[in-house]
C-alpha positions in Angstrom: -4.5 -6.2 18.1 -5.9 -2.8 17.2 -7.9 -2.5 14.0 -7.4 -0.1 11.4 -10.7 1.4 10.4 -10.9 2.7 7.0 -14.5 4.4 6.7 -16.7 1.2 7.0 -13.7 -1.2 6.1 -12.1 -2.9 9.2 -8.7 -4.3 8.6 -7.2 -6.7 11.3 -7.7 -10.0 13.1 -11.1 -11.6 12.4 -11.7 -9.1 9.3 -11.9 -10.1 5.8 -8.6 -10.0 4.0 -8.1 -6.2 2.5 -6.8 -5.5 -0.8 -5.2 -2.3 -1.6 -4.7 -2.3 -5.4 -4.4 0.0 -8.5 -1.9 1.4 -10.9 1.4 2.3 -9.7 1.1 6.2 -10.7 -2.1 7.8 -12.1 -2.1 7.8 -15.9 -5.7 9.0 -16.5 -9.1 8.9 -14.7 -10.5 6.5 -17.4 -7.8 4.0 -16.8 -7.9 4.3 -12.8 -11.9 3.5 -13.2 -11.3 0.6 -15.3 -8.7 -1.0 -13.2 -10.7 -0.1 -10.0 -14.1 -1.4 -11.3 -12.7 -4.8 -12.2 -10.8 -5.2 -8.7 -13.6 -3.9 -6.8 -16.1 -6.5 -8.5 -13.9 -9.4 -8.0 -13.3 -8.3 -4.4 -17.1 -8.0 -3.8 -17.5 -11.6 -5.6 -15.0 -13.2 -3.2 -15.7 -11.2 0.0 -12.8 -9.3 0.1 -12.4 -5.6 1.2 -11.1 -3.2 -1.4 -9.2 0.1 -1.1 -8.0 1.7 -4.5 -4.6 3.2 -4.7 -2.3 5.2 -6.8 0.0 7.8 -6.8 -0.1 11.6 -7.9 3.5 12.0 -7.8 6.2 9.4 -7.6 9.0 11.3 -6.2 11.4 8.5 -5.7 12.1 7.4 -9.5 15.4 6.0 -10.3 15.9 8.6 -13.0 15.2 12.4 -13.1 13.7 11.6 -16.6 11.1 9.2 -15.4 7.5 10.0 -15.4 6.5 11.2 -12.0 2.7 11.4 -12.5 -0.3 13.8 -12.8 0.8 16.2 -9.8 -1.1 17.1 -6.6 -4.0 18.9 -8.2 -4.8 16.9 -11.1 -3.9 13.6 -9.3 -6.4 14.2 -6.2 -9.1 15.4 -8.3 -8.7 12.1 -10.1 -8.7 10.2 -7.0 -11.8 12.1 -5.6 -13.6 11.0 -8.8 -12.5 7.4 -8.4 -13.8 7.2 -4.8 -17.0 8.8 -5.8 -17.7 6.7 -8.8 -16.7 3.4 -7.6 -17.8 3.8 -4.0 -14.6 2.5 -2.5 -12.0 3.9 -0.1 -9.0 5.3 -1.8 -5.5 5.7 -1.0 -2.1 7.6 -2.2 1.2 8.0 -1.0 2.8 11.5 0.3 6.4 12.6 0.0 6.2 16.0 1.9 4.6 17.1 5.1 2.7 20.0 3.2 1.1 17.2 1.1 -0.5 15.5 3.9 -3.4 17.8 4.6 -4.1 18.2 0.8 -4.3 14.4 0.6 -6.2 13.8 3.6 -8.9 16.1 2.5 -9.5 13.7 -0.4 -8.4 10.1 0.2 -9.1 7.6 3.1 -5.8 6.3 3.7 -2.4 8.0 3.5 0.4 5.8 2.7 4.2 6.9 3.8 6.8 5.3 1.4 9.3 2.8 2.7 12.2 5.2 2.0 10.5 7.8 4.1 9.3 5.6 6.9 11.5 7.4 9.4 10.8 10.9 8.4 9.3 12.3 11.7 7.8 15.6 10.2 5.9 13.3 7.4 4.7 11.0 9.8 3.4 13.7 12.2 1.8 15.5 9.5 -0.2 12.4 8.1 -1.2 11.5 11.7 -2.6 15.1 12.2 -5.0 14.7 9.5 -6.8 12.2 11.5 -6.8 9.7 8.6 -5.5 6.1 8.8 -2.0 5.7 8.0 -0.3 2.9 6.2 3.6 3.0 6.6 5.8 0.9 4.4 8.8 -0.8 6.2 12.0 0.7 4.8 14.1 -1.8 2.8 16.8 -0.6 5.3 14.8 -1.1 8.6 14.3 -4.3 10.8 10.8 -5.4 11.6 11.5 -4.2 15.4 12.2 -0.8 14.4 8.9 -0.1 13.1 7.9 0.1 16.9 9.3 3.5 16.9 7.4 4.5 13.8 4.3 3.3 15.8 5.3 5.6 18.6 5.5 8.6 16.4 2.4 8.0 14.9 0.6 7.4 18.2 2.0 10.5 19.9 1.0 12.7 17.0 -2.5 11.4 17.0 -2.7 11.8 20.9 -1.3 15.3 20.8 -3.8 16.4 17.8 -6.9 14.4 19.1 -6.5 14.1 23.0 -10.3 13.3 23.6 -10.4 10.7 21.0 -9.5 7.4 22.5 -7.9 4.9 20.2 -7.5 7.6 17.4 -4.5 6.0 15.9 -5.4 4.2 12.9 -2.1 2.8 11.6 -1.1 -0.2 9.2 2.3 -1.4 8.5 3.4 -2.7 5.2 6.3 -5.4 4.4 7.8 -4.9 0.8 11.1 -6.7 1.1 14.5 -6.1 2.7 17.6 -5.2 0.9 20.0 -8.2 0.2 23.1 -6.9 -1.4 22.6 -4.7 -4.5 19.6 -5.0 -6.7 18.0 -7.7 -4.6 15.1 -7.7 -2.0 14.3 -10.7 0.0 11.1 -11.2 2.1 11.9 -12.3 5.6 8.9 -14.3 6.8 10.3 -14.6 10.2 10.5 -10.8 10.3 6.9 -10.5 9.0 5.7 -12.6 11.9 7.7 -10.1 14.4 6.0 -7.0 12.8 2.7 -8.8 13.1 3.3 -8.9 17.1 3.8 -5.1 17.2 0.1 -4.8 17.8 -1.3 -3.2 14.5 -2.4 -4.7 11.0 0.1 -5.8 8.7 0.0 -5.7 5.0 2.2 -7.5 2.4 3.1 -5.8 -0.6 2.9 -8.5 -3.2 4.5 -6.7 -6.3 7.0 -4.3 -4.7 8.6 -7.3 -2.9 9.4 -8.9 -6.4 11.3 -5.7 -7.4 15.0 -5.6 -8.2 15.8 -2.1 -7.2 18.0 -0.1 -9.8 18.7 -3.5 -11.6 18.0 -1.7 -15.1 20.2 1.2 -14.7 17.9 4.1 -14.8 14.9 1.9 -13.8 14.2 -1.0 -11.5 13.8 -4.7 -12.5 11.6 -7.4 -11.0 10.3 -11.0 -10.9 6.7 -10.4 -11.0 6.4 -14.1 -11.9 7.0 -14.8 -8.3 4.4 -12.5 -7.1 1.9 -15.4 -6.8 4.2 -17.4 -4.7 5.0 -14.5 -2.2 1.4 -13.4 -1.8 0.1 -17.0 -0.8 2.9 -17.3 1.5 2.0 -14.1 3.3 -1.6 -14.9 3.4 -1.0 -18.1 4.8 1.3 -16.3 7.3 -1.6 -14.5 8.5 -1.3 -10.9 7.1 -4.3 -8.8 7.0 -4.1 -7.4 3.8 -2.1 -7.4 0.7 -0.9 -4.4 -1.6 -1.1 -5.3 -5.6 0.0 -2.9 -8.3 -1.7 -3.9 -11.4 -2.2 -2.6 -14.8 -4.1 -3.5 -18.3 -0.6 -3.5 -19.9 2.4 -3.6 -17.4 5.3 -3.2 -20.1 3.6 0.0 -20.9 3.1 1.4 -17.8 4.6 4.8 -16.8 5.9 3.6 -13.5 7.1 0.1 -12.1 6.5 -1.4 -15.6 8.8 -4.5 -14.4 6.7 -5.5 -11.4 3.0 -4.6 -12.0 0.6 -7.6 -12.5 -1.7 -7.7 -15.5 -5.4 -7.3 -14.4 -5.9 -10.8 -15.5 -3.5 -12.4 -13.3 -4.7 -10.2 -10.6 -8.2 -11.4 -10.3 -7.1 -15.0 -10.7 -4.7 -14.5 -7.8 -7.2 -12.8 -5.7 -9.3 -16.0 -5.9 -6.5 -18.1 -4.8 -6.0 -15.9 -2.1 -9.6 -15.8 -0.7 -9.7 -19.5 -0.8 -6.5 -19.7 1.1 -7.6 -17.3 3.8 -11.1 -19.2 4.1 -9.2 -22.6 4.6 -7.3 -20.9 7.5 -10.5 -19.8 9.4 
């Protein structure tokens, strides 16, 4: 299996479990630093890798009136400050091809949202930055179809960096599959299939508990089931986990129904580290 190299961090077989975590949307620099510092320190204690993630824009909110974040300019400035002050890699999602170069100049990993995982122009623009690309599997896509996503990224990397062997730095993220209306299920057989595609796989702990659109103008969720799913995914052998976490989830500006309290996150990380160690 290919490794995904994020600066000095390696994600893949034989590497420490990677934790991609932060608030859903950037609310303020102070909050991002407080969340990132707590998670970073816990990961260091446990021997886990850490990547801070937050969104500068949430373009796929349920309602047009929902808060979308700080925007590109302010959001990227905050992410740059977080990476510098905390000394950790950073990640954010992009929704438009023209955002790729802007974000790629600041963050260390570009994330492709699940709803946009088949958007060729977006994938190509992300690959052309030369930065690692983490693609969330669409809720409507089978695990095997993600091989088409990999091919698009590989060809874009190869065309842009023809002299760099193995330039493609790719990670795939499982975040649940539509099961009728307002419900996601985690297909662990499919998770195994996706891990056989040859690139590291991340499990999205919090979005997998989401109930899309269940609250009318916003999504609902079952965050109480997040620890169960996280432990099952780590036991299944995923290489990374993605967790949205917040000091006060009910007051979060985005994904309030699924974000985990900081206290819950640090406790869960300890359980995941013990489970990962037991599997070695």
